[in-house]
C-alpha positions in Angstrom: 128.0 82.7 118.8 126.0 85.1 116.6 123.5 83.6 114.1 124.1 84.4 110.5 121.7 86.7 108.7 120.3 83.8 106.6 119.8 81.7 109.7 117.9 84.5 111.4 115.7 84.9 108.3 115.0 81.2 108.1 114.1 81.1 111.8 111.8 84.0 111.3 110.0 82.4 108.4 109.5 79.3 110.4 108.0 81.1 113.3 105.7 83.1 111.0 104.5 79.9 109.3 104.0 78.0 112.5 102.4 80.6 114.7 100.9 82.9 112.1 102.6 86.1 113.1 102.4 87.3 109.5 98.8 88.1 110.2 99.7 90.2 113.2 102.3 91.9 111.1 99.5 92.7 108.7 97.4 94.1 111.6 100.3 96.3 112.7 100.8 97.6 109.2 97.1 98.4 108.8 97.0 100.1 112.2 100.0 102.3 111.2 98.1 103.3 108.1 94.8 104.0 109.9 96.4 106.0 112.7 99.3 107.5 110.8 98.7 111.1 111.7 97.1 110.6 115.1 98.8 111.6 118.3 98.1 110.7 122.0 95.7 113.2 123.5 97.5 116.4 124.5 100.9 115.1 123.5 103.2 114.7 120.4 103.5 111.0 121.1 102.5 108.9 118.0 99.2 107.1 118.7 100.6 103.8 117.5 102.7 103.7 120.7 99.5 103.0 122.6 98.3 100.4 120.2 101.6 98.5 120.4 101.5 98.8 124.2 98.0 97.3 124.3 98.9 94.5 121.9 102.0 93.7 124.1 99.9 93.5 127.2 97.4 91.2 125.5 100.2 88.8 124.4 101.9 89.0 127.8 98.6 87.9 129.5 97.9 84.9 127.4 96.2 86.5 124.4 96.5 84.9 120.9 97.1 86.4 117.5 93.5 87.4 116.8 93.3 89.2 120.1 96.6 91.0 119.5 95.4 92.1 116.0 92.2 93.4 117.6 94.4 95.2 120.2 96.2 97.0 117.3 92.9 97.9 115.7 90.7 98.5 118.8 90.4 102.2 118.2 90.1 102.2 114.4 86.2 102.3 114.3 85.9 104.7 117.3 88.5 107.1 116.1 88.3 106.9 112.4 84.8 105.9 111.5 82.3 103.0 111.2 83.4 102.4 107.5 86.5 100.7 108.8 84.5 97.8 110.4 83.7 95.9 107.2 87.3 96.4 106.0 88.7 94.9 109.2 86.1 92.1 109.0 87.2 91.2 105.5 90.9 91.5 106.1 91.2 89.9 109.5 88.1 87.9 110.0 84.9 88.1 112.1 86.5 87.4 115.5 88.9 90.4 115.2 86.1 92.7 113.9 83.8 91.6 116.7 86.4 92.4 119.3 87.1 95.8 117.8 83.4 96.6 117.9 83.2 95.4 121.5 86.0 97.9 122.4 84.2 100.8 120.6 82.1 103.1 122.8 80.7 105.1 119.9 80.8 104.8 116.1 78.7 107.8 115.2 79.3 111.5 114.9 78.6 113.5 116.8 79.3 111.1 119.7 76.7 110.9 122.5 77.4 112.9 125.7 80.6 111.7 127.5 79.0 110.5 130.7 76.2 108.7 128.9 78.7 107.0 126.5 81.0 105.9 129.3 78.2 104.5 131.5 76.9 102.6 128.5 80.4 101.1 127.9 80.7 100.0 131.5 77.3 98.4 131.3 78.1 96.7 128.0 81.1 94.9 129.7 78.6 92.8 131.7 77.7 90.9 128.5 81.0 91.1 126.7 82.9 88.1 125.5 86.2 87.2 127.1 88.0 88.2 123.9 86.6 91.7 124.3 87.3 91.8 128.1 91.0 91.0 127.6 91.6 93.6 124.9 89.5 96.3 126.6 91.3 95.6 129.9 94.7 95.9 128.3 93.6 99.2 126.7 92.5 100.6 130.1 95.7 99.4 131.8 97.9 101.1 129.3 95.8 104.3 129.4 95.8 104.4 133.2 99.5 103.9 133.4 100.1 106.6 130.8 97.9 109.1 132.7 99.9 108.4 135.9 103.2 108.9 134.1 102.0 112.2 132.5 100.7 113.5 135.9 104.0 112.7 137.5 105.8 114.6 134.6 103.4 117.5 134.0 101.2 117.8 137.1 97.5 117.9 137.5 97.0 120.0 134.3 97.0 116.6 132.5 93.4 116.0 133.6 92.4 119.1 131.6 93.0 117.0 128.5 89.9 115.0 129.3 86.3 116.2 128.8 85.3 115.0 132.3 88.2 116.6 134.1 89.8 115.1 137.2 86.7 113.7 139.0 85.0 112.3 135.9 88.2 110.6 134.8 88.7 109.1 138.3 85.0 107.9 138.3 85.4 106.2 134.9 88.6 104.4 135.7 87.4 103.4 139.2 84.2 102.0 137.7 86.2 100.1 135.0 88.5 98.7 137.6 85.6 97.4 139.8 84.0 95.9 136.7 87.1 94.1 135.5 88.0 92.7 138.9 84.5 91.1 139.0 84.2 90.1 135.4 87.7 89.1 134.5 89.7 88.4 137.7 93.3 88.2 136.7 96.7 89.6 137.2 95.9 92.2 134.5 92.8 93.3 136.4 95.0 93.7 139.5 97.3 95.9 137.4 94.4 98.1 136.5 93.4 98.4 140.2 96.9 99.4 141.1 97.2 102.0 138.4 93.8 103.5 139.2 94.7 103.7 142.9 97.9 105.5 142.0 96.0 107.8 139.8 93.7 108.7 142.7 96.7 109.4 145.0 98.3 111.6 142.4 95.1 113.5 141.8 94.7 114.1 145.6 98.3 115.3 146.1 
């Protein structure tokens, strides 16, 4: 039997009040504003698709509301500028803001050289809090899966989207996978390992 519209509305209000999903809704709304005109690199896909995917992975792997909000906003500072950090801190609290900063590999322009920046990010994971590790890992899993899908669809030309090309991209994701397997052993780390192995096979084909 279908629920009436009012019953659904009442159930939704109850869930929001009990679990706080209204804060996550606010995070999604703000992410839509921050990344409104952004597209996935080399595609016409709205960037918010990535943010929603990362937040979904965070929740599927035991994350809470703050971690899901941070997942929605994890690229705000890196992509849009350091001035967004205090806004995020004020709107969503220090825990969310700290995770966003922990997922940011550069907040200055021009950014440092690619290899230097990525090596520093990998090293930074050694001291990162579990909140940061979960959101960062979900981000890398979603990215790695997207690369594999695009390579299957468009071929090896996909690697030309990235400054480091094929070998640099493989080095980065293989290094990330090894780090997460050691620092955050979990089913999600296993998923990254699988995606990275697939990426390597596709690149060698």
